[in-house]
N, C-alpha and C positions, 0 to 999 in steps of 0.2 A: 491235254485231256485231264492230267492230274490237277492242273490249276483250276480247270472248270469244275471238277468234282469237289475241290476244296471250297470254292465259293458256294457251290450248291449246298454242301453239307452245313456250311456256316449259316446260310440262310434258313435251312430247316431247323437247325438248333436254336437260332434266334427266335423263330416263330414259336417253337415249343416252349422256350424259356419265358417269352412274353405271356403265352397262354397260361402256363403254370403260375406265374407271378400274379396275373390278374385274378385268378381263382383263389389264390392264397390271400390276396388282399381283401377280397369279398368275405372269405371265411373269417379273417381276422376282425373285420368290422362287425360281422354278425356275432362273433364270440364276445367282442367288447360290449356290444349293446346288451346281450344276455347277462353278462357279468355285472354291468352297471345296474340293470333292472333288478337283479337278485340282491344287490347290496343296498339299494335305496328303496326297494319295494315300489318301483314305478308302476302305475296303473295305466293300461292302454285305454281305460274307459273315461276317466275324468281327472282333472287336476284336483289336488287336495282341497277339501271344502273347509270354509271358515266363515265366520260372521262378517258381513259387510260393515267395514268401519270407515270407508271412504265416503262420508256423507257431506253433501253440499246443500241439501235441503231436507225439510221434514214434511210429513204428510199431515193434512188436516184430520184430526180425529173425528170419527163418525159419531152420530147421535148415541148417547148412553155409554160411550166408550171413555174410560178414564185413561188419558194419554200417558200418565206416569206409570200406571199399572201395565198398559200395553207395552211400554218401553222396557219395563222390568221383565215382563213375560217374554219379550223378544230375546233378551239376554239369557233368560233362564232356559229357553228352548235351545239356544246354542250350547249352554252348559250341559244339558241332557245329552245332546248329540256328541259333544267333543270331550267331555270329562267323565271318566269312568267312576268317579266318586260322587257324581251328582245325584245318585239315587238317594243319598242321605238327606237331600234338601227337598224331596218330593213331599210337600205338605199342603195343608189347606190354603194358606196364604199365597204360596207360589203358584199353585194350580189355578187359583182365582185370577192371578195376573196373566197366566198363560192363556186362559180363555178370552180375556180382554184382547190379547194380541191376536188370537185366531179370528175373532170377530172383526177386528180392525183390518185384517188382511183379506177378508172374504171377498172373492170376485167370482163372476160367472161369465164365461166367454170374454175374458179380458176386461170386464167392466166391474167397478166396485159396486157391491150391493149392501143393503142394510139387512143384516142377519137378525131375524126375530125368533125363528125356530127352525130346527132341521138338524142336519148331520154334516160333520166334517169327515173327509177321508184323507189320511196322510199316507203317501207313498214314500217310504223311508229307505233310500238306497244304502244307508249306513247300517241298517238293521240294529240300531242302538236304542231308539226311542222306546219301543215296547219292552225290550230287554231291561232297561233301567227301571221301568215301572214294576216288572215282575221281581226284580232284585229287591226293590223297596218293599214290595208286598211280603216277600219271604223273610225280610229282616224285621218285620213288625213283632214286638214282644207278645201281642195277644192273638197272633195268627191272622187268618183272612176270612174267618167265619164260613169256611167251606161247608161245614156240617149244617149250615142254615140256608144253603142256596136253594132257591125255589120259593114261590109264593106261599105254598101250603106249609112247608117246614118252618118258614119264618113266622107265619101266623100262629102256629102251634107254640113256637118259642115265646111269642108275646103273651099268649094266654097262660102258659106255665109260669113265666116270670112274674106276671101280674098276681097270680095266686100265691106264689112264694113271697112276693113283696108285701102282700096284704097280711099274710100269716106272720111275717117277721117284722111288720111295721116299718118296712124300708121302701123308699120311693123307687119306682121302676128305673128312673133315670140314673140312679146311683148304684144299681144292682151289679152291672158288669161294665168294665172298661170297653171302649169301642176302638176297633181298628180303622185306620183311615181308608185303606184300599181293601175292599171285601168282595168276595165272590158272589155274583148274582146267579150264576149257574146257566142253565139252558132255557130259562123261562122268557128271555127277551124275545119279543115279536119281530125284532129287526134282523135283516139279513138271514132269512131262512136257508139261504144257499150254504150256510155253514154245515148243513147236513141234517140227518135225522137226530132225534132227541139225544140218544146215547152218545153220538159223535159230537154234538154241540157241547155236551157236558164234559166230555173227556178231552177233546182236542181244541175246541174253540169256545170256551166258556165266556160269559159276559162278566165284566167287573164294574164296580161302582165306587165313587168317592163322593161323600157328602161335603158340601161347602156351605158355610153359614149364609143365610138369606140376607141379601142386601149387598153382598160383595160382588157378585157377577151381575151383568146387565139383564134386563127383561125378567126379573124375578126368578132366575135360575138358582137352584140350590143343590144340584146333583150333577155328576158327570157319569154317563154310561160309556164304557169303552171296551174294546176287545180287538182281537186279531182276526183277519180274514185270510183266505187262501190267496197266495201271490198270483198275479196274472202273467208276469213276464219274467223269464229266466235270463234273458240276454242283458249283461251288465251295461251295455251301451244304451239300453232303452231308458227313456226318461222316467218310466213308471216301473223300473226294476226295484226289487227289494220287498221289505215288509209292507203289508197293506193293513192299516189300522183305522178303525172307525171310532169317532169321538162325538158323543151326542150330549149336549147340555139339556137337562130336564128340570122341572120345577121341584120334584120331590124324589128322595131316595127311599131306602127300605129299612134303615137301621132303627129309626124311631117309629113308635106306633102311629103317631099323628101324621108323620110323613108317609108311612105305609098306606094309611087311609087316603091321603091326598093323591098318592100315586095310583091307587086303585080307582079312585074317582076319575082321574084324567084318562086312565086306560078305558073305562067304560064310555066316557065322552068321545074318545077317538074312535072306538069300535062302532058306536052308534052313528057317528058322523059318516064313517066309511060306508055303512049300510044305507043310510038315508041318501047319500050322494050318488048311489048307483041308480036312483030313480031319476030319469031324464028331466022331468019337469022341475026338479029341485036343484039341478046342477048349476043353475045360474044365480041361485040365492046366496046371500052373504055367508051362510053357514058352510057352504061348499067352496068358498073362495080359496084359491091356491096362492094368492098374493103373499109374497115375503115368506113362503114356506119352502124350505130347501131340504126336503126329505129325500130318501133314497128310492122312493116309489117311482116306478117307470110311468111316464105319461100314458094314460089309457088310450088317448087318441092316436099317439104314435104307434102303440102296440097294435091297435086295430088296423091302421094303415099298412103296417108291415105284414100282418096276416093276410090282408087283401092282396098285397103284391105277391106274396108266396103262392097264392091261389092262381096267379097268372103265369107262373113259370112252368112250361109244359114238360120239361125233361126231369121233373122231380116226381118220385113215386109218392103215393099217399102216405106211406110209412116215413119216408124222408121228410116230407112236409110237416107231418105231425111232430116228429122228433125236433125239428128246427123250431117250431112254435113253442113247444114245451121248454126248450132250453132258453129261448128268448124271454119267455114269461118269468122263468126262475132267475136268470142272470141279468136281464135288462139290456140297457143301451150298448154296453161293450160287446155283448154276444150278438145283438142285432147287427152291429157294425162289422163284426167278424164275418157274419153271413153275407153282408152286403159286398165285402171285398171279394168273396168267392164268386158271386153272381153278377157283379157289375159289368165286367167286360162284355158280356153277351146280351145284356138287357137294359134298354134305355130307361125304363121305369124305375129300375133299381138305382141307376146312376142319378136320376132326379131326386130320389129319396135320400141318397147319400149326401147330396148338396144341401138338402133341407136339414138333415141332422147336423152337418158341419156348420151351417149358418147359425143354428140354435145353440150349439154347445162348444164350438170352436175346437181347438187342438186337443182337448182332453176327452173327446167323444169316445175314444177307444179305451178309456179307463173308468168310465162311470156306469153305475147301475141305473140311476134316475136323475133327480134334480139336486143331488148333494153337492157340497162345496169341496172341490178337489185341491189338495196341497201336495207339493213335493218338498222334501227337505231342502233342496237347493234353492227353491223359490223362497222359502221362509228365511233362510240364512241370508239371502240377497235382498231382503226387504229394507225399507227405510224406517228411520225413527218417526214417531208421532210427535207433532208439535205440542209441547206442554205450555200451559198458560203462564207458569211461573218460572220461565227460563231466566237464567242470569243474563245480564247485559252483554257479557262476552259471547254467550251462546247465540243471542239474538243477532249480534253483528256477524257471526260466522255462518249461521245456518238460516236460510230463508225458506219460506213455504214453497213446496214443489208446485209447479204449474198444473 
């Protein structure tokens, strides 16, 4: 009996020992991973980002794109993201190259497009791009002209400066030094989703940078940019991080002649928008949407979605109207959010979902309208543009991408 008990207890002790050992080993592994993660700052979201330098081919530059500038802009973009001192190099020449790079990389639904006018949206998971520009703005010796933000304040400034210049026999152009990055305030007509006027002015103001004419393609001479509300908080989401709009325009607001040109373009755009609401004129050249990549939501798509909402029986009139208003304000990504809620129970919603995905591809959940969508990772992983004056060694090593 004693012998039996001894074997029995040894077996029990052996099982207990193995159980404790197994759990201790798991605890040790977990503790080790947490320790390593804290030491090296591992991210469960993504591997460290860097500029793609493993290049075996180069991309043919698009029409009006300077390949040398596009390549320099590509490197400068990486500097902005990865180098905390790069704000010192944010200047007219480097920003001109950056826009050549953006236009070279412009795609819609995976297909390269010829960008002639419109809007870029950058989803920056590092949250460094906009921060660098704001650091550069704050470091300017002449400020950011915040006291002049808004069309009327700037017009008053031009008038007063003109009078002062005449009285002092000094040319207006020499009267005051200009800041490169300046505040345009709340007057921008783009992305009204930024909120009411006071909120746009305090939380999401628009900024501008003037570039000498002839440097950027398509006659652009100004960059409008600013920050928008982020859409996704999950760090594993490809559209996580800062959401920044960047719009090349013909004219800025710092010089009086540019101010007049900007105002003229604004009147033309407003007039065209009113005229093109007339059904008989929508097929005329003045209402053509070809090569226009603005953030405006396609009217036909919006009308289709409104009609589909009218067919959903379990929505109250109040719910339906709320959904329509949000879709009108926020555009495609809000429509797509609503689609995902309703699609499981309604075939007409699933059909419309396929239509949107076929038109816009994977970034349908991140766009307001027809703008060009970038992510930081996408731009850092881009290829060089083929330059016409490559050295013979470069030509041997790098071929044109198929």
